[in-house]
C-alpha positions as CSV (number, residue, x, y, z in Angstrom):
1,M,-60.3,49.1,69.1
2,I,-56.7,48.0,69.6
3,V,-55.3,44.7,70.8
4,L,-53.1,44.6,73.9
5,A,-50.6,41.7,73.6
6,S,-50.5,41.2,77.3
7,K,-52.3,39.7,80.3
8,S,-50.9,42.5,82.6
9,A,-53.7,43.8,84.8
10,S,-51.7,47.1,85.3
11,R,-51.4,47.7,81.5
12,R,-55.1,46.9,81.0
13,A,-56.0,49.3,83.9
14,M,-53.9,52.1,82.3
15,L,-55.7,51.7,79.0
16,E,-59.1,51.5,80.6
17,A,-58.4,54.7,82.7
18,A,-57.4,56.5,79.5
19,D,-60.6,55.3,77.8
20,V,-58.7,53.3,75.1
21,A,-61.0,50.6,73.7
22,H,-59.0,47.4,73.7
23,R,-59.1,43.6,74.1
24,A,-56.3,41.6,75.5
25,V,-54.7,38.7,73.6
26,P,-51.5,37.5,75.5
27,A,-48.5,37.0,73.2
28,D,-47.1,33.5,73.1
29,I,-43.4,34.1,73.1
30,D,-40.4,32.6,75.0
31,E,-39.2,35.7,76.7
32,R,-36.2,34.0,78.4
33,A,-35.0,32.6,75.0
34,L,-35.2,36.0,73.4
35,E,-33.3,37.5,76.4
36,R,-30.6,34.8,75.9
37,E,-30.3,35.8,72.2
38,L,-29.8,39.4,73.3
39,Q,-27.1,38.6,75.8
40,G,-24.9,41.6,76.1
41,A,-27.6,44.1,75.0
42,G,-28.5,46.9,77.3
43,P,-31.7,46.7,79.4
44,E,-33.5,49.3,77.2
45,A,-32.7,47.3,74.1
46,V,-34.0,44.1,75.7
47,A,-37.2,45.8,76.9
48,L,-37.8,47.2,73.4
49,A,-37.1,43.8,71.8
50,L,-39.5,42.0,74.1
51,A,-42.3,44.6,73.5
52,E,-41.8,44.3,69.7
53,A,-41.8,40.5,69.8
54,K,-45.1,40.5,71.7
55,A,-46.7,43.0,69.3
56,L,-45.5,41.1,66.3
57,A,-46.5,37.7,67.6
58,V,-50.1,38.8,68.1
59,S,-50.1,40.9,64.9
60,R,-49.3,37.9,62.8
61,S,-52.5,36.2,63.9
62,E,-54.5,39.5,63.8
63,P,-53.0,41.3,60.7
64,E,-55.8,44.0,60.5
65,A,-55.5,45.0,64.1
66,L,-53.3,47.6,65.7
67,V,-51.4,45.6,68.3
68,L,-49.7,47.0,71.4
69,G,-46.9,45.1,73.0
70,S,-45.1,46.2,76.2
71,D,-42.5,45.0,78.6
72,S,-40.6,46.1,81.6
73,L,-37.4,45.0,83.3
74,V,-35.4,46.1,86.3
75,E,-31.7,46.6,86.5
76,C,-29.9,47.2,89.8
77,D,-26.1,47.6,90.2
78,G,-25.6,46.1,86.7
79,R,-27.7,43.0,87.3
80,R,-31.0,42.5,85.4
81,F,-34.1,41.1,87.2
82,D,-37.1,39.3,85.9
83,K,-40.3,38.5,87.8
84,P,-39.6,36.4,90.8
85,E,-40.2,32.7,90.3
86,S,-40.9,32.0,94.0
87,R,-41.5,33.7,97.2
88,E,-37.9,32.9,98.2
89,A,-36.6,34.5,95.0
90,A,-38.8,37.6,95.7
91,A,-37.2,37.9,99.1
92,E,-33.7,37.6,97.5
93,H,-34.6,40.3,95.0
94,L,-35.7,42.6,97.8
95,R,-32.6,42.0,99.8
96,F,-30.5,42.9,96.8
97,F,-32.5,46.1,96.1
98,S,-32.3,47.2,99.7
99,G,-30.6,50.6,100.0
100,R,-29.9,50.7,96.2
101,A,-31.2,52.5,93.2
102,M,-33.4,50.3,91.0
103,V,-33.7,51.3,87.4
104,L,-37.0,50.3,85.7
105,H,-37.0,50.1,81.9
106,S,-40.5,50.1,80.3
107,A,-41.0,49.8,76.6
108,A,-43.9,49.7,74.2
109,A,-44.4,48.9,70.5
110,L,-47.2,49.0,68.0
111,A,-47.5,46.6,65.1
112,R,-49.9,46.3,62.2
113,G,-49.9,43.7,59.6
114,G,-46.8,42.0,61.1
115,E,-44.7,45.2,61.0
116,I,-43.6,47.5,63.8
117,V,-45.0,51.0,63.2
118,W,-43.9,52.6,66.4
119,R,-41.7,52.0,69.5
120,E,-40.6,53.8,72.6
121,A,-38.7,53.1,75.8
122,A,-38.6,55.0,79.0
123,R,-36.9,54.6,82.4
124,A,-37.5,55.5,86.0
125,V,-35.0,55.4,88.8
126,L,-36.4,54.2,92.2
127,Q,-34.3,54.6,95.3
128,V,-35.1,51.8,97.7
129,H,-35.1,52.2,101.4
130,P,-32.8,49.9,103.4
131,L,-35.1,46.9,104.0
132,S,-34.9,44.8,107.2
133,E,-35.7,41.1,107.2
134,A,-38.8,41.8,109.3
135,F,-40.0,44.3,106.7
136,I,-39.4,41.9,103.8
137,E,-41.3,39.1,105.6
138,E,-44.2,41.4,106.5
139,Y,-44.3,42.9,103.0
140,L,-44.3,39.4,101.3
141,N,-46.9,38.2,103.8
142,A,-49.2,41.0,102.5
143,E,-48.2,41.1,98.9
144,W,-47.4,37.5,97.8
145,P,-48.5,36.1,95.4
146,A,-49.8,39.3,93.8
147,V,-46.2,40.6,93.3
148,S,-45.1,37.4,91.6
149,A,-46.3,38.9,88.4
150,C,-44.3,42.1,88.9
151,V,-40.8,42.8,87.8
152,G,-39.2,44.5,90.8
153,V,-41.5,42.7,93.3
154,F,-43.8,45.7,93.8
155,R,-47.1,47.2,92.8
156,I,-46.6,51.0,93.0
157,E,-50.3,51.5,93.3
158,G,-50.4,49.6,96.5
159,R,-48.1,48.7,99.4
160,G,-45.1,48.6,97.1
161,V,-44.8,52.4,97.3
162,R,-43.5,51.9,100.8
163,L,-40.3,50.4,99.4
164,F,-39.1,53.7,97.9
165,R,-37.4,56.8,99.3
166,S,-37.6,58.6,95.9
167,I,-38.7,58.0,92.3
168,E,-37.4,59.9,89.3
169,G,-39.4,59.3,86.2
170,D,-42.9,59.1,84.8
171,H,-45.6,57.5,86.9
172,F,-46.9,55.4,83.9
173,T,-43.4,54.1,83.2
174,V,-43.3,52.9,86.8
175,L,-46.6,51.2,86.3
176,G,-45.1,49.3,83.4
177,M,-45.7,51.2,80.1
178,P,-44.8,54.6,78.7
179,L,-48.4,55.5,78.4
180,L,-48.1,59.1,77.2
181,G,-46.0,58.0,74.2
182,V,-48.5,55.2,73.6
183,L,-51.4,57.6,73.6
184,S,-49.6,60.0,71.2
185,A,-48.8,57.1,68.8
186,L,-52.4,55.8,68.9
187,R,-53.5,59.3,67.8
188,E,-51.0,59.3,65.0
189,Q,-52.2,55.8,63.9
190,G,-55.8,56.9,63.9
191,A,-56.8,54.7,66.8
192,L,-57.7,57.7,69.0
193,P,-59.3,61.0,67.9
194,Q,-57.0,63.9,67.2
C-alpha cells in the first residue's frame, strides 16, 4: 500500500480505478511560500518542486512508506494560475482563459525514507472556446464550489469539458497526475506486480 500525500478526489479516483492500494495523508506544506521561493522558475519546475515537497513532508512522518506527491498548475499567456480563492476569482480566471490556450502542468514524485526516488512532469495544452459572460455565469452556477479545488476552474470529467475546443496531451495529465508514469514507477519500486 502506498501513501498519497493529497486530499485530491481526482487523484484518489485515478489510483482507485487503476487498483492501486493507497491511503491519503494530505501534506502540510505552504504551497504559496514555496512558489515565492521559486519565483522565476518555469511552471514545470514549480509543479515538480510542489509534488516533491508534498511527498517529502509525508515521507518524513512515514519513513517506511512509499509516498506519492502530486501537483498541477495552469499557465496561460505567460501568467500562472492557482486554484481560485473565490467565485469572483474563478470568473476572472475564466474570462482570462477565454479564447486562449491554457497549458496544464502536472507533476508527481515518489519518496521513501525522506528521499525522492522518482519524479516526472507532463503537460497538456487545452484550447479554450471564447466564453460569454452568460456562459461563465451558468457554468459557475452549476460547478461552484466544486471547481474551487481545481486549478484551471474545471473538472474535465464533468461539465468542464465544455470549456475546450481541443486538448493535446494525456488524459490523466489533464485529470491532475501523470498516471502512466506513476504506475510504471510503482512497478519499479515493487509497489505493483511486474
